[in-house]
gemmi code that builds the backbone of each chain (N, CA, C; Angstrom):
import gemmi

chains = {
    "A": [
        ("MET", (0.838, -1.196, 0.000), (0.000, 0.000, 0.000), (0.876, 1.252, 0.000)),
        ("LEU", (0.528, 2.168, -0.891), (1.308, 3.402, -1.040), (0.407, 4.632, -0.950)),
        ("ILE", (0.894, 5.645, -0.266), (0.234, 6.954, -0.300), (1.289, 7.940, -0.795)),
        ("GLU", (1.031, 8.566, -1.911), (1.973, 9.551, -2.451), (1.312, 10.916, -2.427)),
        ("LYS", (1.830, 11.797, -1.598), (1.182, 13.100, -1.411), (2.170, 14.088, -0.804)),
        ("TYR", (2.035, 15.331, -1.162), (2.832, 16.417, -0.565), (4.343, 16.200, -0.684)),
        ("GLY", (4.781, 15.470, -1.699), (6.232, 15.303, -1.884), (6.839, 14.167, -1.093)),
        ("VAL", (6.009, 13.383, -0.409), (6.528, 12.204, 0.296), (5.703, 10.973, -0.094)),
        ("THR", (6.286, 9.816, 0.174), (5.566, 8.552, -0.027), (5.475, 7.836, 1.311)),
        ("LEU", (4.284, 7.389, 1.642), (4.098, 6.538, 2.819), (3.895, 5.115, 2.301)),
        ("ARG", (4.813, 4.227, 2.666), (4.763, 2.842, 2.197), (4.496, 1.939, 3.397)),
        ("ARG", (3.427, 1.155, 3.321), (3.065, 0.344, 4.489), (4.223, -0.562, 4.914)),
        ("LEU", (4.484, -0.596, 6.208), (5.592, -1.376, 6.754), (5.293, -2.866, 6.604)),
        ("GLU", (6.104, -3.576, 5.843), (5.905, -5.016, 5.680), (7.206, -5.739, 5.343)),
        ("ASP", (8.188, -4.987, 4.833), (9.454, -5.579, 4.417), (10.355, -5.803, 5.643)),
        ("GLU", (10.973, -6.972, 5.721), (11.814, -7.313, 6.884), (12.982, -6.342, 7.063)),
        ("THR", (13.538, -5.903, 5.931), (14.643, -4.942, 6.000), (14.172, -3.639, 6.631)),
        ("ASP", (12.948, -3.221, 6.277), (12.402, -1.983, 6.831), (12.101, -2.121, 8.326)),
        ("ILE", (11.649, -3.298, 8.712), (11.349, -3.534, 10.131), (12.622, -3.404, 10.966)),
        ("GLU", (13.721, -3.903, 10.424), (15.008, -3.775, 11.114), (15.484, -2.316, 11.107)),
        ("LEU", (15.253, -1.637, 9.997), (15.632, -0.216, 9.927), (14.877, 0.588, 10.995)),
        ("VAL", (13.609, 0.300, 11.145), (12.795, 0.983, 12.166), (13.374, 0.706, 13.557)),
        ("ARG", (13.789, -0.535, 13.786), (14.378, -0.883, 15.091), (15.635, -0.060, 15.358)),
        ("GLN", (16.456, 0.105, 14.312), (17.690, 0.880, 14.495), (17.377, 2.356, 14.783)),
        ("TRP", (16.432, 2.914, 14.026), (16.020, 4.310, 14.292), (15.489, 4.439, 15.720)),
        ("ARG", (14.606, 3.474, 16.059), (13.896, 3.534, 17.345), (14.857, 3.440, 18.523)),
        ("ASN", (15.966, 2.718, 18.339), (16.967, 2.574, 19.401), (17.958, 3.736, 19.448)),
        ("SER", (17.943, 4.595, 18.442), (18.905, 5.701, 18.427), (18.539, 6.705, 19.525)),
        ("PRO", (19.534, 7.305, 20.190), (19.247, 8.237, 21.287), (18.371, 9.413, 20.842)),
        ("GLU", (18.549, 9.857, 19.597), (17.794, 11.028, 19.116), (16.296, 10.744, 19.053)),
        ("VAL", (15.933, 9.515, 18.718), (14.511, 9.137, 18.655), (14.029, 8.626, 20.004)),
        ("ASN", (14.834, 7.775, 20.596), (14.458, 7.111, 21.854), (14.145, 8.100, 22.984)),
        ("GLN", (14.865, 9.235, 23.012), (14.690, 10.190, 24.116), (13.271, 10.755, 24.193)),
        ("PHE", (12.540, 10.707, 23.073), (11.198, 11.281, 23.067), (10.099, 10.216, 23.070)),
        ("MET", (10.487, 8.970, 23.437), (9.510, 7.885, 23.532), (9.204, 7.595, 24.996)),
        ("PHE", (7.989, 7.137, 25.268), (7.660, 6.737, 26.638), (8.337, 5.406, 26.966)),
        ("PHE", (8.412, 4.505, 25.987), (9.112, 3.226, 26.180), (10.540, 3.401, 25.682)),
        ("ARG", (11.511, 3.339, 26.607), (12.885, 3.652, 26.214), (13.850, 2.475, 26.346)),
        ("ASP", (13.336, 1.291, 26.639), (14.217, 0.125, 26.717), (14.807, -0.178, 25.338)),
        ("HIS", (15.988, -0.782, 25.344), (16.589, -1.203, 24.079), (15.706, -2.271, 23.445)),
        ("ILE", (15.457, -2.138, 22.156), (14.592, -3.085, 21.440), (15.470, -4.091, 20.701)),
        ("THR", (15.299, -5.361, 21.040), (16.080, -6.427, 20.395), (15.378, -6.857, 19.098)),
        ("PRO", (16.093, -7.576, 18.220), (15.434, -8.087, 16.997), (14.222, -8.950, 17.318)),
        ("GLU", (14.299, -9.739, 18.400), (13.168, -10.609, 18.774), (11.971, -9.763, 19.215)),
        ("MET", (12.242, -8.723, 20.001), (11.162, -7.831, 20.445), (10.511, -7.150, 19.241)),
        ("GLN", (11.352, -6.767, 18.295), (10.837, -6.074, 17.113), (9.943, -6.996, 16.281)),
        ("LYS", (10.383, -8.265, 16.148), (9.605, -9.234, 15.379), (8.253, -9.474, 16.048)),
        ("SER", (8.290, -9.610, 17.349), (7.058, -9.838, 18.110), (6.129, -8.626, 17.993)),
        ("TRP", (6.695, -7.439, 18.068), (5.911, -6.203, 17.919), (5.252, -6.155, 16.547)),
        ("PHE", (6.040, -6.494, 15.494), (5.477, -6.408, 14.141), (4.326, -7.398, 13.969)),
        ("GLU", (4.463, -8.573, 14.558), (3.372, -9.565, 14.455), (2.097, -9.061, 15.125)),
        ("ARG", (2.268, -8.265, 16.180), (1.092, -7.718, 16.881), (0.414, -6.602, 16.103)),
        ("ILE", (1.219, -5.838, 15.336), (0.637, -4.631, 14.716), (0.320, -4.800, 13.222)),
        ("ASN", (0.689, -5.941, 12.672), (0.485, -6.128, 11.230), (-0.954, -6.578, 10.946)),
        ("ASN", (-1.886, -5.654, 11.088), (-3.305, -5.951, 10.873), (-4.055, -4.647, 10.557)),
        ("GLN", (-5.345, -4.765, 10.349), (-6.130, -3.605, 9.922), (-6.432, -2.613, 11.051)),
        ("MET", (-6.029, -2.958, 12.264), (-6.211, -2.024, 13.389), (-5.035, -1.062, 13.496)),
        ("ASN", (-4.017, -1.322, 12.696), (-2.797, -0.511, 12.787), (-2.225, -0.273, 11.389)),
        ("TYR", (-1.915, 0.955, 11.107), (-1.226, 1.281, 9.847), (0.109, 1.928, 10.198)),
        ("TYR", (1.184, 1.204, 9.929), (2.533, 1.752, 10.111), (3.137, 1.954, 8.721)),
        ("PHE", (3.642, 3.156, 8.483), (4.185, 3.490, 7.165), (5.648, 3.923, 7.273)),
        ("ILE", (6.462, 3.411, 6.362), (7.795, 3.972, 6.164), (7.616, 5.271, 5.367)),
        ("ILE", (8.246, 6.333, 5.832), (8.193, 7.608, 5.106), (9.371, 7.648, 4.133)),
        ("GLU", (9.070, 7.907, 2.873), (10.129, 8.035, 1.875), (10.065, 9.428, 1.257)),
        ("ARG", (11.241, 9.996, 1.049), (11.326, 11.293, 0.369), (12.414, 11.171, -0.693)),
        ("LYS", (12.028, 11.409, -1.909), (12.962, 11.254, -3.034), (13.647, 9.893, -2.970)),
        ("HIS", (12.854, 8.831, -2.756), (13.293, 7.428, -2.746), (14.224, 7.086, -1.567)),
        ("GLU", (14.317, 7.975, -0.609), (15.130, 7.690, 0.580), (14.202, 7.424, 1.765)),
        ("LYS", (14.479, 6.347, 2.485), (13.672, 6.022, 3.666), (14.132, 6.912, 4.818)),
        ("ILE", (13.191, 7.659, 5.397), (13.628, 8.654, 6.388), (12.929, 8.561, 7.748)),
        ("GLY", (11.823, 7.819, 7.832), (11.158, 7.774, 9.131), (9.931, 6.888, 9.131)),
        ("LEU", (9.166, 6.982, 10.195), (8.002, 6.117, 10.400), (6.802, 6.960, 10.839)),
        ("ALA", (5.652, 6.669, 10.264), (4.410, 7.351, 10.664), (3.352, 6.293, 10.904)),
        ("ASN", (2.488, 6.525, 11.883), (1.506, 5.478, 12.160), (0.154, 5.997, 12.627)),
        ("LEU", (-0.837, 5.166, 12.344), (-2.152, 5.257, 12.976), (-2.324, 3.905, 13.645)),
        ("LYS", (-2.515, 3.882, 14.947), (-2.587, 2.581, 15.625), (-3.798, 2.512, 16.554)),
        ("GLY", (-4.121, 1.277, 16.923), (-5.267, 1.067, 17.812), (-6.549, 1.634, 17.237)),
        ("ILE", (-6.728, 1.433, 15.938), (-7.898, 2.021, 15.278), (-9.179, 1.351, 15.779)),
        ("ASP", (-10.107, 2.168, 16.224), (-11.415, 1.677, 16.652), (-12.415, 2.167, 15.607)),
        ("TYR", (-12.815, 1.263, 14.729), (-13.694, 1.669, 13.631), (-15.108, 1.993, 14.117)),
        ("ALA", (-15.471, 1.507, 15.302), (-16.809, 1.794, 15.838), (-16.889, 3.234, 16.341)),
        ("THR", (-15.881, 3.643, 17.111), (-15.889, 5.018, 17.645), (-15.170, 5.993, 16.705)),
        ("LYS", (-14.538, 5.459, 15.652), (-13.799, 6.259, 14.667), (-12.638, 7.021, 15.317)),
        ("LYS", (-11.929, 6.328, 16.193), (-10.794, 6.938, 16.874), (-9.533, 6.104, 16.665)),
        ("ALA", (-8.386, 6.766, 16.737), (-7.102, 6.070, 16.640), (-6.029, 6.928, 17.284)),
        ("GLU", (-4.867, 6.300, 17.532), (-3.714, 7.045, 18.031), (-2.754, 7.270, 16.871)),
        ("THR", (-2.096, 8.394, 16.864), (-1.159, 8.689, 15.784), (0.227, 9.010, 16.331)),
        ("GLY", (1.219, 8.798, 15.488), (2.588, 9.095, 15.888), (3.496, 9.153, 14.675)),
        ("ILE", (4.615, 9.816, 14.830), (5.580, 9.927, 13.728), (6.958, 10.201, 14.309)),
        ("PHE", (7.984, 9.659, 13.659), (9.335, 10.151, 13.936), (10.147, 10.135, 12.652)),
        ("ILE", (11.088, 11.054, 12.575), (12.021, 11.096, 11.457), (13.319, 10.474, 11.966)),
        ("GLY", (13.707, 9.356, 11.366), (14.888, 8.634, 11.835), (16.188, 9.153, 11.261)),
        ("GLU", (16.114, 9.715, 10.060), (17.331, 10.217, 9.401), (17.554, 11.674, 9.800)),
        ("GLU", (18.659, 11.914, 10.468), (18.894, 13.212, 11.094), (18.806, 14.400, 10.136)),
        ("LYS", (19.328, 14.225, 8.910), (19.367, 15.372, 7.993), (17.964, 15.834, 7.597)),
        ("HIS", (16.960, 14.974, 7.802), (15.589, 15.357, 7.462), (14.775, 15.776, 8.683)),
        ("ARG", (15.420, 15.749, 9.853), (14.666, 15.995, 11.088), (14.203, 17.445, 11.183)),
        ("MET", (14.947, 18.339, 10.582), (14.618, 19.753, 10.718), (14.049, 20.354, 9.434)),
        ("ASP", (13.826, 19.537, 8.408), (13.265, 20.124, 7.189), (11.763, 19.854, 7.137)),
        ("LEU", (11.158, 19.969, 5.982), (9.700, 19.911, 5.897), (9.135, 18.490, 5.858)),
        ("ALA", (10.005, 17.490, 5.875), (9.534, 16.112, 5.725), (8.519, 15.732, 6.799)),
        ("GLY", (8.729, 16.188, 8.015), (7.826, 15.833, 9.106), (6.411, 16.320, 8.873)),
        ("VAL", (6.283, 17.554, 8.450), (4.941, 18.096, 8.226), (4.334, 17.518, 6.952)),
        ("GLN", (5.152, 17.249, 5.951), (4.647, 16.621, 4.720), (4.077, 15.234, 5.029)),
        ("ALA", (4.831, 14.440, 5.771), (4.386, 13.079, 6.098), (3.168, 13.105, 7.019)),
        ("THR", (3.179, 14.016, 7.963), (2.045, 14.094, 8.892), (0.768, 14.476, 8.160)),
        ("ALA", (0.862, 15.452, 7.263), (-0.330, 15.863, 6.509), (-0.859, 14.701, 5.660)),
        ("ALA", (0.047, 13.951, 5.033), (-0.382, 12.792, 4.224), (-1.052, 11.738, 5.104)),
        ("LEU", (-0.482, 11.528, 6.294), (-1.031, 10.528, 7.221), (-2.408, 10.949, 7.743)),
        ("LEU", (-2.534, 12.210, 8.143), (-3.816, 12.680, 8.699), (-4.905, 12.704, 7.628)),
        ("ASP", (-4.533, 13.086, 6.422), (-5.512, 13.036, 5.317), (-6.023, 11.609, 5.133)),
        ("PHE", (-5.100, 10.644, 5.188), (-5.482, 9.234, 5.044), (-6.430, 8.823, 6.179)),
        ("GLY", (-6.093, 9.211, 7.390), (-6.918, 8.833, 8.542), (-8.315, 9.425, 8.490)),
        ("PHE", (-8.379, 10.704, 8.185), (-9.684, 11.377, 8.202), (-10.495, 11.146, 6.923)),
        ("GLU", (-9.808, 11.087, 5.788), (-10.546, 11.004, 4.519), (-10.768, 9.572, 4.049)),
        ("GLU", (-9.770, 8.715, 4.194), (-9.908, 7.335, 3.705), (-10.495, 6.406, 4.772)),
        ("LEU", (-9.958, 6.507, 5.986), (-10.477, 5.636, 7.050), (-11.706, 6.233, 7.737)),
        ("LYS", (-12.019, 7.475, 7.400), (-13.216, 8.155, 7.926), (-13.194, 8.267, 9.456)),
        ("LEU", (-12.007, 8.482, 10.012), (-11.906, 8.651, 11.457), (-12.453, 10.018, 11.851)),
        ("ALA", (-12.926, 10.100, 13.095), (-13.484, 11.363, 13.579), (-12.490, 12.119, 14.447)),
        ("SER", (-11.614, 11.378, 15.124), (-10.611, 12.048, 15.958), (-9.382, 11.163, 16.137)),
        ("LEU", (-8.280, 11.819, 16.388), (-7.009, 11.131, 16.624), (-6.440, 11.621, 17.938)),
        ("HIS", (-5.692, 10.766, 18.622), (-5.012, 11.244, 19.815), (-3.526, 10.896, 19.762)),
        ("ALA", (-2.776, 11.627, 20.551), (-1.325, 11.436, 20.578), (-0.836, 11.615, 22.001)),
        ("HIS", (0.060, 10.738, 22.423), (0.739, 10.903, 23.704), (2.095, 11.537, 23.410)),
        ("ILE", (2.365, 12.673, 24.032), (3.619, 13.379, 23.740), (4.409, 13.579, 25.026)),
        ("VAL", (5.662, 13.119, 24.994), (6.558, 13.301, 26.141), (6.661, 14.798, 26.445)),
        ("PRO", (6.447, 15.205, 27.710), (6.388, 16.649, 28.026), (7.657, 17.423, 27.702)),
        ("ASP", (8.806, 16.733, 27.649), (10.063, 17.422, 27.303), (10.156, 17.738, 25.818)),
        ("ASN", (9.292, 17.142, 25.030), (9.392, 17.295, 23.582), (8.637, 18.562, 23.142)),
        ("ILE", (9.274, 19.702, 23.403), (8.652, 21.006, 23.152), (8.299, 21.165, 21.671)),
        ("ALA", (9.206, 20.722, 20.806), (8.961, 20.872, 19.362), (7.726, 20.076, 18.932)),
        ("ALA", (7.583, 18.852, 19.467), (6.430, 18.019, 19.080), (5.123, 18.595, 19.616)),
        ("ILE", (5.159, 19.134, 20.827), (3.938, 19.739, 21.396), (3.512, 20.925, 20.546)),
        ("SER", (4.474, 21.777, 20.219), (4.185, 22.938, 19.386), (3.694, 22.512, 17.994)),
        ("PHE", (4.364, 21.517, 17.437), (4.010, 20.966, 16.116), (2.559, 20.489, 16.121)),
        ("ASN", (2.207, 19.717, 17.137), (0.859, 19.140, 17.187), (-0.206, 20.196, 17.457)),
        ("LYS", (0.115, 21.188, 18.262), (-0.853, 22.278, 18.497), (-1.123, 23.024, 17.188)),
        ("ALA", (-0.074, 23.184, 16.384), (-0.253, 23.877, 15.098), (-1.149, 23.080, 14.148)),
        ("LEU", (-1.218, 21.764, 14.367), (-2.108, 20.912, 13.559), (-3.545, 20.960, 14.063)),
        ("GLY", (-3.730, 21.519, 15.275), (-5.074, 21.587, 15.852), (-5.268, 20.679, 17.051)),
        ("PHE", (-4.224, 19.931, 17.444), (-4.333, 19.075, 18.629), (-4.555, 19.942, 19.873)),
        ("LYS", (-5.396, 19.430, 20.786), (-5.650, 20.122, 22.051), (-5.352, 19.172, 23.210)),
        ("LEU", (-4.822, 19.746, 24.274), (-4.483, 18.936, 25.453), (-5.757, 18.385, 26.086)),
        ("LYS", (-5.811, 17.055, 26.254), (-6.987, 16.427, 26.874), (-6.697, 15.993, 28.305)),
        ("SER", (-5.469, 15.564, 28.562), (-5.123, 15.099, 29.905), (-3.658, 15.409, 30.189)),
        ("THR", (-3.445, 16.283, 31.173), (-2.073, 16.637, 31.539), (-1.359, 15.414, 32.126)),
        ("GLU", (-2.081, 14.651, 32.971), (-1.460, 13.481, 33.618), (-1.018, 12.433, 32.610)),
        ("GLU", (-1.824, 12.250, 31.571), (-1.501, 11.224, 30.562), (-0.721, 11.791, 29.382)),
        ("HIS", (-0.456, 13.116, 29.409), (0.237, 13.786, 28.293), (-0.490, 13.491, 26.979)),
        ("LEU", (-1.802, 13.579, 27.057), (-2.660, 13.162, 25.948), (-3.242, 14.365, 25.209)),
        ("TYR", (-3.095, 14.348, 23.894), (-3.618, 15.412, 23.034), (-4.614, 14.799, 22.052)),
        ("GLU", (-5.621, 15.605, 21.666), (-6.636, 15.089, 20.739), (-6.829, 16.057, 19.571)),
        ("LEU", (-7.021, 15.478, 18.408), (-7.296, 16.260, 17.202), (-8.599, 15.760, 16.582)),
        ("THR", (-9.574, 16.652, 16.460), (-10.811, 16.259, 15.779), (-10.685, 16.573, 14.290)),
        ("LYS", (-11.491, 15.908, 13.503), (-11.471, 16.169, 12.060), (-11.804, 17.627, 11.789)),
        ("GLU", (-12.753, 18.168, 12.552), (-13.166, 19.560, 12.340), (-11.999, 20.523, 12.583)),
        ("ASP", (-11.254, 20.292, 13.643), (-10.110, 21.175, 13.934), (-9.022, 21.033, 12.868)),
        ("TYR", (-8.787, 19.795, 12.417), (-7.765, 19.596, 11.382), (-8.187, 20.247, 10.065)),
        ("ASP", (-9.472, 20.154, 9.750), (-9.958, 20.750, 8.497), (-9.656, 22.249, 8.441)),
        ("ILE", (-9.717, 22.891, 9.606), (-9.408, 24.340, 9.657), (-7.910, 24.569, 9.442)),
        ("LYS", (-7.099, 23.822, 10.173), (-5.641, 24.037, 10.122), (-5.025, 23.584, 8.796)),
        ("LYS", (-5.615, 22.574, 8.169), (-4.948, 22.002, 6.996), (-4.985, 22.928, 5.778)),
        ("ILE", (-5.873, 23.923, 5.817), (-5.968, 24.843, 4.674), (-4.624, 25.547, 4.448)),
        ("LYS", (-4.083, 26.103, 5.544), (-2.791, 26.799, 5.437), (-1.676, 25.806, 5.080)),
        ("ILE", (-1.707, 24.633, 5.710), (-0.657, 23.636, 5.474), (-0.656, 23.199, 4.009)),
        ("GLN", (-1.838, 22.878, 3.494), (-1.928, 22.419, 2.099), (-1.494, 23.518, 1.136)),
        ("LYS", (-1.853, 24.761, 1.481), (-1.511, 25.880, 0.599), (0.020, 26.008, 0.461)),
        ("VAL", (0.700, 25.928, 1.585), (2.155, 26.069, 1.543), (2.794, 24.848, 0.873)),
        ("LEU", (2.342, 23.661, 1.218), (2.939, 22.446, 0.642), (2.727, 22.387, -0.863)),
        ("ALA", (1.559, 22.864, -1.317), (1.295, 22.875, -2.766), (2.243, 23.845, -3.463)),
        ("LYS", (2.537, 24.940, -2.798), (3.387, 25.978, -3.402), (4.834, 25.503, -3.571)),
        ("ILE", (5.305, 24.722, -2.630), (6.727, 24.350, -2.671), (6.964, 22.983, -3.281)),
        ("GLU", (5.871, 22.228, -3.550), (6.031, 20.860, -4.055), (6.717, 20.835, -5.412)),
    ],
    "B": [
        ("MET", (12.585, 46.521, 2.782), (12.719, 45.362, 3.675), (13.778, 45.641, 4.721)),
        ("ASP", (13.408, 45.476, 5.975), (14.459, 45.629, 6.977), (14.524, 44.388, 7.866)),
        ("ILE", (15.701, 44.122, 8.326), (15.963, 42.878, 9.057), (15.192, 42.818, 10.377)),
        ("GLN", (15.025, 43.968, 11.044), (14.348, 43.943, 12.344), (12.893, 43.509, 12.214)),
        ("THR", (12.222, 44.018, 11.177), (10.831, 43.609, 10.952), (10.774, 42.118, 10.623)),
        ("PHE", (11.717, 41.671, 9.830), (11.762, 40.250, 9.457), (11.945, 39.379, 10.699)),
        ("VAL", (12.838, 39.791, 11.581), (13.089, 39.010, 12.804), (11.824, 38.959, 13.667)),
        ("LYS", (11.098, 40.078, 13.726), (9.844, 40.099, 14.502), (8.840, 39.104, 13.938)),
        ("HIS", (8.686, 39.107, 12.622), (7.786, 38.146, 11.967), (8.251, 36.717, 12.238)),
        ("PHE", (9.544, 36.504, 12.128), (10.109, 35.168, 12.333), (9.794, 34.687, 13.751)),
        ("ALA", (10.018, 35.568, 14.723), (9.792, 35.202, 16.131), (8.320, 34.901, 16.401)),
        ("ALA", (7.445, 35.557, 15.657), (5.999, 35.377, 15.864), (5.522, 33.981, 15.448)),
        ("GLN", (6.350, 33.235, 14.764), (5.956, 31.884, 14.333), (6.088, 30.867, 15.467)),
        ("PHE", (6.677, 31.299, 16.575), (6.872, 30.393, 17.718), (5.837, 30.692, 18.797)),
        ("ASP", (5.319, 29.642, 19.413), (4.337, 29.810, 20.488), (4.992, 29.878, 21.860)),
        ("GLU", (5.958, 29.006, 22.069), (6.527, 28.852, 23.408), (7.830, 29.641, 23.591)),
        ("THR", (8.494, 29.959, 22.507), (9.810, 30.598, 22.591), (9.662, 32.103, 22.772)),
        ("ASP", (10.374, 32.655, 23.763), (10.341, 34.095, 24.014), (10.958, 34.823, 22.821)),
        ("SER", (10.249, 35.826, 22.318), (10.742, 36.553, 21.138), (12.089, 37.229, 21.409)),
        ("LYS", (12.358, 37.495, 22.698), (13.649, 38.114, 23.042), (14.818, 37.159, 22.761)),
        ("ASP", (14.514, 35.872, 22.683), (15.574, 34.890, 22.433), (15.922, 34.774, 20.951)),
        ("ILE", (15.207, 35.514, 20.124), (15.433, 35.393, 18.686), (15.954, 36.717, 18.122)),
        ("THR", (17.139, 36.651, 17.554), (17.753, 37.805, 16.907), (18.158, 37.393, 15.487)),
        ("ALA", (18.701, 38.357, 14.769), (19.153, 38.058, 13.400), (20.228, 36.973, 13.400)),
        ("GLN", (20.993, 36.918, 14.494), (22.120, 35.964, 14.537), (21.729, 34.607, 15.133)),
        ("THR", (20.477, 34.449, 15.507), (20.059, 33.182, 16.122), (20.185, 32.012, 15.143)),
        ("ALA", (20.855, 30.968, 15.606), (20.897, 29.700, 14.846), (19.565, 29.000, 15.148)),
        ("PHE", (18.604, 29.210, 14.259), (17.208, 28.860, 14.587), (16.989, 27.373, 14.844)),
        ("ARG", (17.799, 26.517, 14.238), (17.605, 25.079, 14.456), (17.948, 24.655, 15.882)),
        ("SER", (18.712, 25.506, 16.562), (19.069, 25.163, 17.944), (17.947, 25.509, 18.916)),
        ("LEU", (16.928, 26.217, 18.442), (15.794, 26.547, 19.314), (15.001, 25.268, 19.589)),
        ("GLU", (14.661, 25.082, 20.849), (14.005, 23.838, 21.265), (12.695, 23.605, 20.515)),
        ("GLU", (12.028, 24.690, 20.157), (10.701, 24.570, 19.546), (10.757, 24.397, 18.031)),
        ("TRP", (11.923, 24.558, 17.439), (12.010, 24.489, 15.976), (11.562, 23.118, 15.467)),
        ("SER", (10.742, 23.124, 14.445), (10.286, 21.865, 13.828), (9.939, 22.156, 12.380)),
        ("SER", (9.577, 21.106, 11.658), (9.170, 21.298, 10.266), (7.908, 22.157, 10.173)),
        ("MET", (7.087, 22.147, 11.238), (5.876, 22.978, 11.219), (6.237, 24.463, 11.302)),
        ("VAL", (7.241, 24.809, 12.112), (7.679, 26.206, 12.178), (8.292, 26.597, 10.826)),
        ("ALA", (9.032, 25.673, 10.224), (9.601, 25.946, 8.893), (8.487, 26.271, 7.903)),
        ("LEU", (7.411, 25.512, 7.992), (6.268, 25.761, 7.097), (5.658, 27.138, 7.374)),
        ("SER", (5.562, 27.497, 8.648), (5.015, 28.811, 9.007), (5.901, 29.952, 8.499)),
        ("VAL", (7.209, 29.712, 8.533), (8.146, 30.726, 8.019), (7.928, 30.910, 6.512)),
        ("ILE", (7.790, 29.800, 5.800), (7.532, 29.879, 4.353), (6.232, 30.644, 4.093)),
        ("ALA", (5.213, 30.387, 4.936), (3.912, 31.050, 4.766), (4.013, 32.556, 5.009)),
        ("PHE", (4.712, 32.960, 6.068), (4.771, 34.414, 6.336), (5.627, 35.141, 5.304)),
        ("VAL", (6.666, 34.489, 4.819), (7.481, 35.119, 3.765), (6.622, 35.318, 2.508)),
        ("ASP", (5.807, 34.315, 2.219), (4.921, 34.416, 1.050), (3.910, 35.555, 1.219)),
        ("GLU", (3.326, 35.632, 2.426), (2.295, 36.648, 2.668), (2.870, 38.059, 2.780)),
        ("GLU", (3.964, 38.185, 3.514), (4.505, 39.519, 3.806), (5.430, 40.045, 2.711)),
        ("TYR", (6.108, 39.129, 2.024), (7.121, 39.575, 1.061), (6.846, 39.104, -0.366)),
        ("GLN", (5.713, 38.425, -0.552), (5.304, 37.953, -1.883), (6.448, 37.221, -2.598)),
        ("THR", (7.123, 36.378, -1.813), (8.234, 35.586, -2.349), (8.149, 34.177, -1.772)),
        ("THR", (8.460, 33.198, -2.598), (8.414, 31.821, -2.104), (9.820, 31.314, -1.819)),
        ("ILE", (10.052, 30.988, -0.549), (11.292, 30.284, -0.218), (10.933, 28.807, -0.037)),
        ("THR", (11.914, 27.958, -0.202), (11.655, 26.515, -0.181), (12.286, 25.864, 1.054)),
        ("GLY", (11.976, 24.592, 1.195), (12.612, 23.825, 2.259), (14.124, 23.800, 2.087)),
        ("ASP", (14.567, 23.740, 0.844), (16.019, 23.747, 0.588), (16.642, 25.073, 1.010)),
        ("ASP", (15.916, 26.176, 0.798), (16.428, 27.491, 1.232), (16.630, 27.508, 2.747)),
        ("ILE", (15.650, 26.955, 3.455), (15.755, 26.930, 4.920), (16.858, 25.970, 5.349)),
        ("ARG", (16.938, 24.840, 4.653), (17.974, 23.849, 4.981), (19.371, 24.439, 4.812)),
        ("GLY", (19.506, 25.334, 3.843), (20.814, 25.935, 3.576), (21.150, 27.108, 4.466)),
        ("ALA", (20.227, 27.492, 5.313), (20.447, 28.657, 6.187), (20.844, 28.208, 7.584)),
        ("LEU", (21.668, 29.024, 8.218), (22.070, 28.726, 9.597), (21.378, 29.678, 10.572)),
        ("THR", (21.349, 30.953, 10.203), (20.769, 31.963, 11.098), (19.525, 32.580, 10.461)),
        ("VAL", (18.792, 33.339, 11.288), (17.611, 34.041, 10.794), (18.030, 35.006, 9.675)),
        ("GLU", (19.169, 35.634, 9.869), (19.666, 36.571, 8.861), (19.927, 35.875, 7.519)),
        ("ASP", (20.370, 34.623, 7.563), (20.599, 33.874, 6.323), (19.293, 33.741, 5.536)),
        ("ILE", (18.187, 33.489, 6.251), (16.896, 33.372, 5.557), (16.481, 34.732, 5.007)),
        ("PHE", (16.670, 35.776, 5.816), (16.376, 37.133, 5.357), (17.148, 37.433, 4.071)),
        ("ASN", (18.432, 37.099, 4.066), (19.249, 37.364, 2.876), (18.756, 36.583, 1.657)),
        ("LYS", (18.250, 35.373, 1.891), (17.705, 34.575, 0.796), (16.455, 35.244, 0.212)),
        ("VAL", (15.627, 35.815, 1.114), (14.420, 36.515, 0.655), (14.811, 37.750, -0.163)),
        ("VAL", (15.776, 38.495, 0.351), (16.262, 39.686, -0.364), (16.771, 39.290, -1.749)),
        ("GLU", (17.549, 38.226, -1.782), (18.127, 37.740, -3.051), (17.018, 37.345, -4.027)),
        ("LYS", (15.983, 36.684, -3.526), (14.912, 36.235, -4.410), (14.048, 37.384, -4.904)),
        ("LYS", (13.956, 38.426, -4.106), (13.142, 39.582, -4.516), (13.881, 40.506, -5.482)),
        ("ALA", (15.193, 40.355, -5.518), (15.999, 41.274, -6.342), (15.742, 41.034, -7.836)),
    ],
}
model = gemmi.Model(1)
for chain_id, residues in chains.items():
    chain = gemmi.Chain(chain_id)
    for i, (resn, *xyz) in enumerate(residues, 1):
        res = gemmi.Residue()
        res.name, res.seqid = resn, gemmi.SeqId(i, " ")
        for name, pos in zip(("N", "CA", "C"), xyz):
            atom = gemmi.Atom()
            atom.name, atom.element = name, gemmi.Element(name[0])
            atom.pos, atom.b_iso = gemmi.Position(*pos), 0.0
            res.add_atom(atom)
        chain.add_residue(res)
    model.add_chain(chain)
structure = gemmi.Structure()
structure.add_model(model)
structure.setup_entities()
């Protein structure tokens, strides 16, 4: 499965090489520091994790930009009855961490969630030290739902308002 | 176009960062709040305020706020 939009490609995670690449990114200090689960992930743990998430309740995508694999984006724990899911993203390749790839991939992912999967809201748990991610998500329309759980929520209605500016800029530079 | 006005606009793209912490010489990527979303906001304000389109590559090639300002000046020339 491929989503090509805003100058990036989201390719569903299924290749064994990609699963290992994700493990290496996930174990890197730059990515790991902003995760709630920070234990070292072994190949066995990664394989077990992939077996748990490789289904229609979870969409994990490798982010590609100009044919280079640069990160991971996901919609997980999808509840089709309540139309809710959790979302997350990280850029594993350092040179792309500060450019537009993050917002390009996020916009493609959220469009897929709201328009294709017909979700009504998404939530995200964000480590409180991750100031950039909190600011990033607020700019997308996420609102703090629980300080104790570090939980933010984005409704389709709020995203529809914010995405106008995002799409306008991404279309201009694509 | 003057650099001080540009720096003010640039600083306004941040929610959590004190505008006093941002000057023409600020290495913007070192700011804790910097992200691809702020980069997008910078592209948007340059487009709106200066009727010029800068790209992700322009931002990637810049180190300081002044570097981006100079890129805008160059593109408008």
